PyMOL CGO cylinders between C-alpha atoms (Angstrom):
from pymol import cmd
from pymol.cgo import CYLINDER

trace = [
    CYLINDER, -9.62, -5.74, -11.74, -10.38, -9.35, -10.85, 0.3, 1, 1, 1, 1, 1, 1,
    CYLINDER, -10.38, -9.35, -10.85, -11.98, -11.89, -13.22, 0.3, 1, 1, 1, 1, 1, 1,
    CYLINDER, -11.98, -11.89, -13.22, -15.19, -13.51, -11.87, 0.3, 1, 1, 1, 1, 1, 1,
    CYLINDER, -15.19, -13.51, -11.87, -13.41, -16.30, -10.35, 0.3, 1, 1, 1, 1, 1, 1,
    CYLINDER, -13.41, -16.30, -10.35, -11.33, -13.64, -8.08, 0.3, 1, 1, 1, 1, 1, 1,
    CYLINDER, -11.33, -13.64, -8.08, -8.27, -14.21, -9.48, 0.3, 1, 1, 1, 1, 1, 1,
    CYLINDER, -8.27, -14.21, -9.48, -6.19, -11.02, -10.39, 0.3, 1, 1, 1, 1, 1, 1,
    CYLINDER, -6.19, -11.02, -10.39, -6.32, -9.48, -14.19, 0.3, 1, 1, 1, 1, 1, 1,
    CYLINDER, -6.32, -9.48, -14.19, -2.53, -9.66, -15.24, 0.3, 1, 1, 1, 1, 1, 1,
    CYLINDER, -2.53, -9.66, -15.24, -0.55, -7.75, -18.32, 0.3, 1, 1, 1, 1, 1, 1,
    CYLINDER, -0.55, -7.75, -18.32, 0.13, -10.74, -20.70, 0.3, 1, 1, 1, 1, 1, 1,
    CYLINDER, 0.13, -10.74, -20.70, -3.01, -12.22, -20.14, 0.3, 1, 1, 1, 1, 1, 1,
    CYLINDER, -3.01, -12.22, -20.14, -4.78, -14.58, -22.82, 0.3, 1, 1, 1, 1, 1, 1,
    CYLINDER, -4.78, -14.58, -22.82, -8.75, -13.93, -21.98, 0.3, 1, 1, 1, 1, 1, 1,
    CYLINDER, -8.75, -13.93, -21.98, -11.62, -15.52, -23.71, 0.3, 1, 1, 1, 1, 1, 1,
    CYLINDER, -11.62, -15.52, -23.71, -14.77, -12.78, -23.93, 0.3, 1, 1, 1, 1, 1, 1,
    CYLINDER, -14.77, -12.78, -23.93, -18.50, -14.19, -23.83, 0.3, 1, 1, 1, 1, 1, 1,
    CYLINDER, -18.50, -14.19, -23.83, -16.92, -17.00, -23.97, 0.3, 1, 1, 1, 1, 1, 1,
    CYLINDER, -16.92, -17.00, -23.97, -16.56, -15.94, -28.53, 0.3, 1, 1, 1, 1, 1, 1,
    CYLINDER, -16.56, -15.94, -28.53, -13.49, -13.65, -28.78, 0.3, 1, 1, 1, 1, 1, 1,
    CYLINDER, -13.49, -13.65, -28.78, -10.14, -13.50, -27.27, 0.3, 1, 1, 1, 1, 1, 1,
    CYLINDER, -10.14, -13.50, -27.27, -7.77, -10.98, -26.54, 0.3, 1, 1, 1, 1, 1, 1,
    CYLINDER, -7.77, -10.98, -26.54, -4.38, -10.37, -24.87, 0.3, 1, 1, 1, 1, 1, 1,
    CYLINDER, -4.38, -10.37, -24.87, -3.52, -8.28, -21.60, 0.3, 1, 1, 1, 1, 1, 1,
    CYLINDER, -3.52, -8.28, -21.60, -1.63, -5.20, -22.71, 0.3, 1, 1, 1, 1, 1, 1,
    CYLINDER, -1.63, -5.20, -22.71, -1.60, -2.57, -20.06, 0.3, 1, 1, 1, 1, 1, 1,
    CYLINDER, -1.60, -2.57, -20.06, -2.77, -2.75, -16.16, 0.3, 1, 1, 1, 1, 1, 1,
    CYLINDER, -2.77, -2.75, -16.16, -3.61, 0.15, -14.90, 0.3, 1, 1, 1, 1, 1, 1,
    CYLINDER, -3.61, 0.15, -14.90, -4.81, -0.04, -12.28, 0.3, 1, 1, 1, 1, 1, 1,
    CYLINDER, -4.81, -0.04, -12.28, -1.12, -2.01, -11.08, 0.3, 1, 1, 1, 1, 1, 1,
    CYLINDER, -1.12, -2.01, -11.08, 0.23, 0.94, -13.49, 0.3, 1, 1, 1, 1, 1, 1,
    CYLINDER, 0.23, 0.94, -13.49, 2.39, -2.39, -15.72, 0.3, 1, 1, 1, 1, 1, 1,
    CYLINDER, 2.39, -2.39, -15.72, 1.89, -1.96, -19.39, 0.3, 1, 1, 1, 1, 1, 1,
    CYLINDER, 1.89, -1.96, -19.39, 3.31, -4.17, -22.58, 0.3, 1, 1, 1, 1, 1, 1,
    CYLINDER, 3.31, -4.17, -22.58, 6.07, -2.38, -24.58, 0.3, 1, 1, 1, 1, 1, 1,
    CYLINDER, 6.07, -2.38, -24.58, 3.48, -1.49, -27.60, 0.3, 1, 1, 1, 1, 1, 1,
    CYLINDER, 3.48, -1.49, -27.60, 1.55, 0.14, -25.00, 0.3, 1, 1, 1, 1, 1, 1,
    CYLINDER, 1.55, 0.14, -25.00, 3.45, 2.56, -23.02, 0.3, 1, 1, 1, 1, 1, 1,
    CYLINDER, 3.45, 2.56, -23.02, 1.98, 4.23, -19.87, 0.3, 1, 1, 1, 1, 1, 1,
    CYLINDER, 1.98, 4.23, -19.87, 2.15, 7.27, -21.36, 0.3, 1, 1, 1, 1, 1, 1,
    CYLINDER, 2.15, 7.27, -21.36, -0.44, 6.58, -23.67, 0.3, 1, 1, 1, 1, 1, 1,
    CYLINDER, -0.44, 6.58, -23.67, -2.88, 5.14, -21.28, 0.3, 1, 1, 1, 1, 1, 1,
    CYLINDER, -2.88, 5.14, -21.28, -1.90, 6.56, -17.92, 0.3, 1, 1, 1, 1, 1, 1,
    CYLINDER, -1.90, 6.56, -17.92, -5.22, 9.21, -17.77, 0.3, 1, 1, 1, 1, 1, 1,
    CYLINDER, -5.22, 9.21, -17.77, -7.14, 6.63, -17.65, 0.3, 1, 1, 1, 1, 1, 1,
    CYLINDER, -7.14, 6.63, -17.65, -6.76, 6.04, -14.37, 0.3, 1, 1, 1, 1, 1, 1,
    CYLINDER, -6.76, 6.04, -14.37, -8.03, 2.87, -14.05, 0.3, 1, 1, 1, 1, 1, 1,
    CYLINDER, -8.03, 2.87, -14.05, -9.24, -0.82, -15.39, 0.3, 1, 1, 1, 1, 1, 1,
    CYLINDER, -9.24, -0.82, -15.39, -7.41, -2.98, -18.40, 0.3, 1, 1, 1, 1, 1, 1,
    CYLINDER, -7.41, -2.98, -18.40, -6.56, -2.65, -21.97, 0.3, 1, 1, 1, 1, 1, 1,
    CYLINDER, -6.56, -2.65, -21.97, -7.35, -5.71, -23.70, 0.3, 1, 1, 1, 1, 1, 1,
    CYLINDER, -7.35, -5.71, -23.70, -5.94, -6.37, -27.62, 0.3, 1, 1, 1, 1, 1, 1,
    CYLINDER, -5.94, -6.37, -27.62, -9.18, -8.05, -28.72, 0.3, 1, 1, 1, 1, 1, 1,
    CYLINDER, -9.18, -8.05, -28.72, -10.01, -9.81, -32.05, 0.3, 1, 1, 1, 1, 1, 1,
    CYLINDER, -10.01, -9.81, -32.05, -13.37, -7.83, -32.66, 0.3, 1, 1, 1, 1, 1, 1,
    CYLINDER, -13.37, -7.83, -32.66, -12.37, -4.69, -31.92, 0.3, 1, 1, 1, 1, 1, 1,
    CYLINDER, -12.37, -4.69, -31.92, -8.65, -4.13, -30.80, 0.3, 1, 1, 1, 1, 1, 1,
    CYLINDER, -8.65, -4.13, -30.80, -7.81, -2.33, -28.37, 0.3, 1, 1, 1, 1, 1, 1,
    CYLINDER, -7.81, -2.33, -28.37, -10.16, -2.09, -26.08, 0.3, 1, 1, 1, 1, 1, 1,
    CYLINDER, -10.16, -2.09, -26.08, -10.86, -0.45, -22.27, 0.3, 1, 1, 1, 1, 1, 1,
    CYLINDER, -10.86, -0.45, -22.27, -12.05, -2.17, -19.52, 0.3, 1, 1, 1, 1, 1, 1,
    CYLINDER, -12.05, -2.17, -19.52, -13.23, -1.19, -16.03, 0.3, 1, 1, 1, 1, 1, 1,
    CYLINDER, -13.23, -1.19, -16.03, -15.22, -2.84, -13.38, 0.3, 1, 1, 1, 1, 1, 1,
    CYLINDER, -15.22, -2.84, -13.38, -18.37, -1.39, -14.37, 0.3, 1, 1, 1, 1, 1, 1,
    CYLINDER, -18.37, -1.39, -14.37, -17.93, -3.32, -17.65, 0.3, 1, 1, 1, 1, 1, 1,
    CYLINDER, -17.93, -3.32, -17.65, -17.62, -6.65, -15.90, 0.3, 1, 1, 1, 1, 1, 1,
    CYLINDER, -17.62, -6.65, -15.90, -21.43, -6.86, -15.36, 0.3, 1, 1, 1, 1, 1, 1,
    CYLINDER, -21.43, -6.86, -15.36, -22.53, -6.30, -18.96, 0.3, 1, 1, 1, 1, 1, 1,
    CYLINDER, -22.53, -6.30, -18.96, -19.21, -8.29, -20.29, 0.3, 1, 1, 1, 1, 1, 1,
    CYLINDER, -19.21, -8.29, -20.29, -17.45, -11.74, -18.82, 0.3, 1, 1, 1, 1, 1, 1,
    CYLINDER, -17.45, -11.74, -18.82, -13.89, -11.67, -19.46, 0.3, 1, 1, 1, 1, 1, 1,
    CYLINDER, -13.89, -11.67, -19.46, -12.02, -15.80, -17.98, 0.3, 1, 1, 1, 1, 1, 1,
    CYLINDER, -12.02, -15.80, -17.98, -8.80, -15.64, -18.26, 0.3, 1, 1, 1, 1, 1, 1,
    CYLINDER, -8.80, -15.64, -18.26, -7.35, -18.48, -21.00, 0.3, 1, 1, 1, 1, 1, 1,
    CYLINDER, -7.35, -18.48, -21.00, -3.96, -18.35, -20.01, 0.3, 1, 1, 1, 1, 1, 1,
    CYLINDER, -3.96, -18.35, -20.01, -1.92, -17.11, -17.91, 0.3, 1, 1, 1, 1, 1, 1,
    CYLINDER, -1.92, -17.11, -17.91, 1.79, -16.56, -19.24, 0.3, 1, 1, 1, 1, 1, 1,
]
cmd.load_cgo(trace, "trace")
């Protein structure tokens, strides 16, 4: 998945969602990259997208079609 500016969304990215919420990418299903806290076995069934640990709802699964409704921007890349 990519941000609006064309940069690839990566594991560990700190993001801003809809200009008011914050989160961290904890799983990148598309590229099979998972944090220690969110292992592959837990999320691979979803097949695509990213998992973001948000400050408004905890773990949220985002897919490409979600980016039409919600804006996810890169805040900090670790």
